[in-house]
C-alpha positions as CSV (number, residue, x, y, z in Angstrom):
1,M,146.3,58.3,210.1
2,A,150.2,57.7,210.2
3,S,151.7,57.1,213.4
4,K,155.2,58.8,213.6
5,D,157.8,58.2,216.1
6,P,160.5,61.1,216.8
7,R,162.9,58.4,217.5
8,V,162.7,57.3,213.6
9,D,163.2,61.4,213.0
10,A,166.5,61.1,214.9
11,Y,167.6,58.2,213.5
12,I,167.3,59.5,209.8
13,A,169.0,62.8,211.2
14,R,172.0,61.2,212.6
15,S,172.4,58.5,209.5
16,A,175.2,59.5,206.4
17,E,174.0,62.3,204.2
18,F,173.8,59.8,201.4
19,A,171.3,57.5,203.5
20,R,168.9,60.4,204.7
21,P,167.0,60.6,201.2
22,I,166.7,57.0,201.1
23,L,165.2,56.5,204.3
24,V,162.8,59.3,204.1
25,R,161.8,57.8,200.6
26,L,161.1,54.4,202.4
27,R,159.2,56.0,205.1
28,S,157.1,58.0,203.3
29,L,156.1,55.1,200.8
30,V,155.2,52.7,204.0
31,H,152.8,55.4,205.1
32,R,151.6,55.9,201.2
33,A,151.0,51.9,201.3
34,C,149.5,51.5,204.6
35,P,148.4,55.0,206.2
36,A,147.7,53.1,209.4
37,A,151.5,52.0,209.7
38,E,153.0,52.5,213.2
39,E,156.5,53.2,213.7
40,T,159.1,52.0,216.4
41,I,162.5,51.5,217.1
42,K,163.7,47.6,217.6
43,W,167.0,46.3,217.6
44,G,168.6,50.0,217.1
45,M,166.8,50.3,213.7
46,P,163.3,51.6,212.5
47,F,160.4,49.4,212.2
48,F,156.7,49.9,211.0
49,L,154.1,47.9,212.5
50,S,150.6,47.0,210.7
51,D,147.7,45.9,212.8
52,G,150.3,45.2,215.7
53,A,152.7,43.1,213.7
54,I,155.9,44.0,212.1
55,L,155.4,44.7,208.6
56,C,158.8,45.9,207.8
57,H,162.2,47.3,208.6
58,M,165.1,50.0,207.4
59,A,168.6,50.6,208.4
60,A,171.3,52.6,207.4
61,F,175.3,51.8,207.4
62,K,178.2,53.2,206.6
63,G,178.1,52.7,203.0
64,H,174.7,51.6,202.2
65,C,171.1,51.1,203.5
66,A,169.0,47.9,203.7
67,F,164.9,47.5,203.5
68,G,163.4,44.4,204.5
69,L,159.8,42.8,204.4
70,W,159.0,40.9,207.7
71,K,157.2,38.2,205.8
72,A,159.1,38.4,202.7
73,A,159.1,34.7,201.6
74,R,155.2,34.9,201.4
75,V,155.6,38.2,199.6
76,L,158.3,37.8,197.4
77,G,158.1,34.3,196.5
78,G,161.6,33.9,196.4
79,R,162.5,37.0,194.4
80,S,165.2,38.8,196.3
81,K,168.6,40.1,196.3
82,G,169.0,39.7,200.4
83,Q,172.1,37.9,200.0
84,E,174.2,41.1,199.1
85,A,172.9,42.8,202.1
86,M,170.1,42.8,205.3
87,G,166.6,42.8,203.8
88,Q,165.4,41.8,200.2
89,F,166.6,44.7,198.3
90,G,170.4,44.4,198.3
91,R,172.5,47.3,199.0
92,I,170.8,50.5,198.4
93,G,173.6,53.2,198.0
94,S,171.2,55.6,196.4
95,L,167.6,56.3,195.2
96,A,168.5,54.6,192.0
97,D,168.9,51.6,193.7
98,L,165.4,51.2,195.0
99,P,162.7,49.8,193.0
100,S,160.0,51.9,191.6
101,D,157.6,53.6,194.1
102,D,154.8,51.6,192.8
103,E,156.3,48.5,193.0
104,I,157.1,48.8,196.9
105,V,153.9,50.4,197.6
106,V,152.2,47.0,195.9
107,L,154.8,44.8,197.9
108,L,154.0,46.8,201.2
109,R,150.3,46.2,200.8
110,K,150.7,42.8,200.0
111,A,152.9,42.2,203.0
112,A,150.1,44.1,205.0
113,A,147.5,41.9,203.9
114,V,149.6,38.5,205.0
115,D,149.7,39.9,208.1
116,R,146.2,40.8,208.5
117,K,145.5,36.9,207.1
118,T,147.6,35.8,209.9
119,I,145.8,37.8,212.6
120,S,142.7,36.9,211.6
121,A,143.6,33.2,211.6
122,A,145.0,33.8,215.1
123,A,141.9,35.3,216.4
124,R,139.5,32.4,214.9
125,P,138.7,30.1,217.8
126,A,140.1,26.7,217.6
127,R,137.9,24.1,216.8
128,R,137.3,21.8,220.1
129,K,138.4,18.3,219.9
130,E,135.7,16.1,220.0
131,A,135.9,13.8,223.1
132,P,136.4,10.1,222.5
133,A,133.8,7.4,223.6
134,M,134.4,6.1,227.0
135,P,135.5,2.6,226.3
136,A,133.1,0.1,228.1
137,D,136.1,-1.5,230.4
138,F,137.1,1.7,231.6
139,R,133.3,2.8,232.4
140,S,132.9,-0.4,234.2
141,A,136.3,0.0,236.2
142,L,135.1,3.6,237.2
143,K,131.8,2.3,238.0
144,K,133.3,0.0,240.7
145,N,135.5,2.6,242.3
146,A,133.4,5.4,243.7
147,R,136.6,7.5,244.7
148,A,138.2,7.2,241.3
149,R,134.8,8.1,239.4
150,A,134.4,11.2,241.6
151,S,137.9,12.2,240.7
152,F,137.6,11.3,237.0
153,E,134.2,13.3,236.8
154,A,136.0,16.4,238.4
155,F,138.8,16.2,235.8
156,S,138.9,18.7,232.9
157,P,137.4,17.3,229.6
158,A,141.4,17.4,228.5
159,K,142.3,15.3,231.4
160,R,139.6,12.8,231.0
161,R,140.5,12.6,227.1
162,D,144.2,11.8,228.1
163,Y,143.3,9.0,230.0
164,I,140.7,7.6,227.2
165,E,143.1,8.1,224.5
166,W,145.7,6.4,226.4
167,L,143.8,3.4,226.8
168,N,142.6,3.4,223.4
169,E,146.3,3.3,222.2
170,A,146.9,-0.1,223.4
171,K,147.6,-2.5,220.9
172,R,147.5,-5.6,223.1
173,D,144.9,-6.8,225.8
174,E,147.7,-7.8,228.2
175,T,149.0,-3.8,228.0
176,R,145.3,-2.5,228.1
177,R,144.5,-4.4,231.0
178,R,147.9,-3.0,232.7
179,R,147.2,0.6,231.4
180,L,143.4,0.3,232.9
181,E,144.7,-1.0,236.3
182,T,147.3,1.8,236.4
183,A,144.6,4.4,235.3
184,I,142.2,3.6,238.2
185,G,145.1,3.9,240.6
186,W,146.2,7.4,239.6
187,I,142.5,8.6,239.2
188,E,142.0,7.6,242.5
189,Q,144.8,9.8,244.0
190,G,143.5,12.7,241.8
191,K,146.2,12.4,239.3
192,S,146.1,13.2,235.8
193,R,147.4,10.9,233.2
194,N,150.7,13.0,232.8
195,W,150.9,13.8,236.5
196,K,154.8,13.0,236.3
197,Y,155.5,16.1,234.0
198,E,153.4,18.4,235.6
199,T,154.9,20.9,238.1
200,G,153.7,23.1,240.8
């Protein structure tokens, strides 16, 4: 069921006479395309949300109205009159300036589908990064230093990975030896690899 916001009614009511039928038509088409769309006011103009994400907005100015899809590039694929006005449909001065009702409904449904895909992708759990194998020289150095070993084992997997990757990135033997010595010293003090940049 459509969620109507009385502030949108008030916005339409105080808009110029030419703008009211345009705003009413756009509002009606949004709810026809996406019956569950919610209304709100952002930045002083009506916005419509689908599944909590911004779907589109509309606005009335002195001599024209504007209508915009939030993810326009993914919906319109570059087709836009947006240079003429805010949104992608140019300066809308009358109902005749709007695309057909069916075309607007198709675009709105496409925009809502883009939002659902985005939300669904964001909800998917991120794949856990594989822990790199513990280098033999690092394992040996930790074995010789009980305090560093205890500290390292108490670290989170991410902090342990930071040290292992730092050692593995060394190109020269001399660099690797220096890093290994530094790492054991820091770990012994309970410091993470990036302790210098941590706050608090």
